[in-house]
C-alpha positions in Angstrom: -65.4 -37.3 -65.0 -64.4 -41.1 -63.2 -65.1 -40.4 -59.6 -63.6 -42.3 -56.8 -60.0 -41.9 -55.2 -56.9 -43.9 -55.7 -56.6 -47.1 -53.4 -54.2 -49.5 -55.0 -52.6 -50.6 -58.0 -53.0 -53.6 -60.5 -49.6 -54.4 -61.3 -48.0 -57.7 -62.1 -44.5 -56.4 -60.9 -43.7 -57.2 -57.7 -44.1 -53.8 -56.3 -45.8 -51.4 -53.4 -46.2 -48.2 -53.3 -45.5 -46.7 -50.1 -46.4 -43.0 -49.3 -45.4 -41.0 -46.1 -47.7 -38.1 -44.4 -46.7 -34.9 -42.5 -43.7 -34.0 -43.7 -41.2 -33.0 -43.6 -39.2 -33.4 -40.7 -36.1 -33.2 -39.4 -35.2 -36.5 -37.7 -37.8 -38.5 -39.8 -37.3 -37.6 -43.4 -33.8 -37.2 -43.6 -33.8 -40.8 -42.2 -36.5 -42.1 -43.9 -34.1 -41.0 -47.5 -31.2 -42.7 -45.8 -33.3 -46.1 -45.1 -34.5 -46.0 -48.7 -31.6 -44.9 -50.2 -30.2 -47.9 -48.8 -33.1 -50.1 -49.7 -32.5 -49.2 -53.4 -36.1 -48.2 -52.9 -38.4 -45.1 -53.6 -41.6 -43.3 -52.1 -43.9 -40.7 -53.0 -44.2 -37.4 -49.9 -47.6 -35.9 -49.2 -46.2 -33.1 -47.3 -48.5 -30.1 -45.5 -47.2 -27.0 -46.5 -46.7 -25.5 -43.3 -44.1 -27.7 -43.2 -42.5 -27.0 -46.7 -42.2 -23.3 -45.5 -39.8 -24.3 -42.6 -38.3 -26.9 -43.3 -37.4 -26.5 -47.7 -34.0 -28.2 -47.4 -35.5 -31.2 -46.8 -37.8 -30.8 -49.4 -35.1 -30.2 -51.7 -33.4 -33.4 -50.7 -36.5 -35.9 -51.3 -36.6 -34.2 -54.8 -33.0 -34.4 -55.0 -32.8 -38.3 -54.1 -35.3 -39.3 -57.0 -38.8 -39.3 -54.7 -41.8 -38.2 -55.5 -43.4 -35.5 -53.9 -47.5 -34.5 -53.6 -49.9 -32.5 -51.8 -51.0 -33.4 -48.3 -52.5 -29.8 -47.2 -51.6 -26.2 -46.8 -52.3 -27.5 -43.6 -53.3 -30.9 -41.4 -57.1 -29.7 -41.4 -59.7 -31.7 -41.8 -61.3 -30.9 -45.0 -64.7 -31.6 -44.3 -64.7 -28.9 -41.1 -63.9 -26.1 -43.3 -66.8 -24.1 -45.9 -67.0 -26.0 -49.2 -65.0 -22.9 -51.1 -62.3 -22.3 -48.4 -61.3 -26.3 -48.5 -61.3 -25.5 -52.5 -59.3 -22.6 -52.5 -56.3 -24.5 -50.3 -56.3 -26.9 -52.6 -55.8 -24.8 -55.7 -53.2 -22.5 -53.5 -51.1 -25.4 -52.0 -50.8 -27.2 -55.3 -49.6 -24.0 -56.4 -47.3 -23.3 -53.9 -46.2 -27.0 -53.9 -45.3 -26.8 -58.1 -43.3 -23.7 -57.2 -41.0 -25.0 -54.8 -40.3 -28.3 -56.3 -39.8 -27.0 -59.9 -42.8 -29.9 -61.4 -46.2 -30.4 -61.3 -47.9 -32.3 -58.7 -50.7 -34.8 -59.6 -51.4 -36.8 -56.7 -53.2 -35.1 -53.3 -54.1 -37.1 -50.2 -56.7 -35.4 -47.8 -55.7 -34.8 -44.4 -57.1 -37.8 -42.3 -58.1 -39.4 -45.6 -61.4 -37.5 -44.9 -63.2 -36.0 -47.7 -66.7 -35.2 -48.9 -68.1 -35.7 -52.7 -67.5 -31.6 -52.7 -64.3 -32.0 -51.7 -63.1 -34.5 -54.2 -64.5 -32.1 -57.1 -62.4 -29.6 -56.1 -59.6 -31.3 -56.0 -60.2 -33.3 -59.3 -60.9 -29.3 -60.9 -57.4 -28.6 -59.8 -55.6 -31.7 -62.0 -55.1 -33.6 -58.5 -56.7 -37.3 -58.2 -56.6 -37.9 -54.3 -54.5 -41.3 -53.0 -55.9 -42.9 -49.9 -54.2 -46.3 -48.6 -54.2 -49.8 -47.3 -51.8 -51.5 -45.6 -50.4 -49.1 -42.6 -47.6 -48.5 -40.2 -49.5 -47.5 -37.3 -46.3 -45.2 -37.0 -48.7 -41.8 -35.6 -49.8 -43.8 -32.8 -47.5 -45.5 -29.5 -47.9 -49.1 -30.6 -44.2 -50.8 -30.4 -42.1 -51.2 -33.4 -42.8 -55.0 -33.9 -46.7 -54.1 -34.0 -46.0 -51.6 -36.6 -44.2 -53.7 -38.5 -46.5 -56.7 -38.4 -49.3 -54.4 -39.3 -47.1 -53.4 -42.2 -47.1 -56.6 -43.7 -51.0 -57.0 -43.0 -52.9 -58.0 -46.5 -49.7 -56.1 -48.2 -49.7 -57.4 -51.9 -48.4 -56.6 -55.1 -49.9 -53.0 -55.6 -50.9 -52.0 -51.8 -50.4 -48.3 -51.0 -48.9 -48.4 -48.1 -49.4 -45.4 -45.5 -46.4 -44.6 -43.5 -45.8 -40.8 -42.0 -42.1 -38.9 -42.2 -43.6 -36.5 -39.3 -46.3 -35.7 -37.6 -48.3 -33.1 -37.6 -49.1 -30.7 -34.3 -50.8 -27.9 -33.8 -48.9 -25.3 -35.6 -49.9 -27.2 -39.0 -53.9 -27.4 -37.7 -53.9 -30.7 -35.9 -54.6 -31.8 -32.9 -53.8 -35.0 -32.3 -52.1 -35.0 -28.5 -48.1 -35.9 -28.8 -46.3 -37.2 -30.9 -45.2 -40.9 -30.7 -41.6 -42.2 -29.6 -39.7 -44.2 -32.6 -36.7 -44.3 -34.8 -38.3 -43.5 -38.3 -35.6 -44.8 -40.5 -35.0 -47.5 -38.3 -39.0 -48.6 -38.7 -38.6 -48.2 -42.5 -35.8 -50.6 -42.5 -37.4 -53.0 -41.0 -40.5 -52.2 -43.2 -38.2 -52.7 -46.4 -36.5 -56.0 -44.9 -39.9 -57.5 -44.7 -41.2 -56.5 -47.9 -38.0 -57.6 -49.3 -38.6 -60.9 -48.0 -41.8 -61.1 -49.7 -40.2 -60.4 -52.8 -41.8 -56.6 -52.6 -40.1 -53.6 -53.5 -41.1 -50.2 -52.7 -41.8 -47.8 -55.2 -43.2 -44.4 -55.6 -46.9 -44.0 -56.8 -45.4 -42.4 -60.6 -43.3 -45.1 -60.7 -45.4 -47.5 -60.1 -47.6 -46.2 -62.7 -44.4 -45.8 -65.6 -44.0 -49.4 -65.1 -47.3 -50.3 -66.4 -49.5 -50.2 -62.9 -53.0 -49.1 -63.3 -54.7 -47.3 -60.8 -57.9 -49.1 -59.1 -60.1 -46.3 -58.0 -63.1 -46.5 -55.3 -65.4 -44.0 -53.2 -64.3 -42.7 -50.3 -66.0 -40.1 -48.8 -65.9 -40.8 -44.9 -66.4 -37.0 -44.3 
């Protein structure tokens, strides 16, 4: 078994992998879908089952628009804070429930907060899931200004980068406790980010599409615990 989480791609195509966490969420996911459609871009949405159960129609919209759905978790609790057996059970159950919801296989998993131990990683691998982490981010879970968020999204970006963004904000009902959500128009932000990538000759794609286009996963140990 090859140990390591996906952190970027090797590709000759001028593409970045755009990913969204913590959704679906009304006012976030729907506006982002419109921004992606306007730019001819695609993305991978790492969803929470707590949100899928409440906003099922938004997940259907993501799938109908041709985007990829992946697992972020049953909820947003950090896996290392849970007994390993419970974390493993949640990963398996989350994958099964999500596959039933979207009607297709789920390949990718992003641990909440990017936190995982070696045992958490192995549990995901046994469930036929590959943990996917990231490089550039949008800072869209903070109170940064939009110009700061756009600048950060362009910092270090290159062909094959995996970009972290959010279409929602996990709260106490999702097992998270990260304070109040930031005030921003996620659709407007994503439009600006995609325009910045276009200026660099880059197009945003889902992870699956980037791999289908000839990209190769780069793996690295990522065990912040």
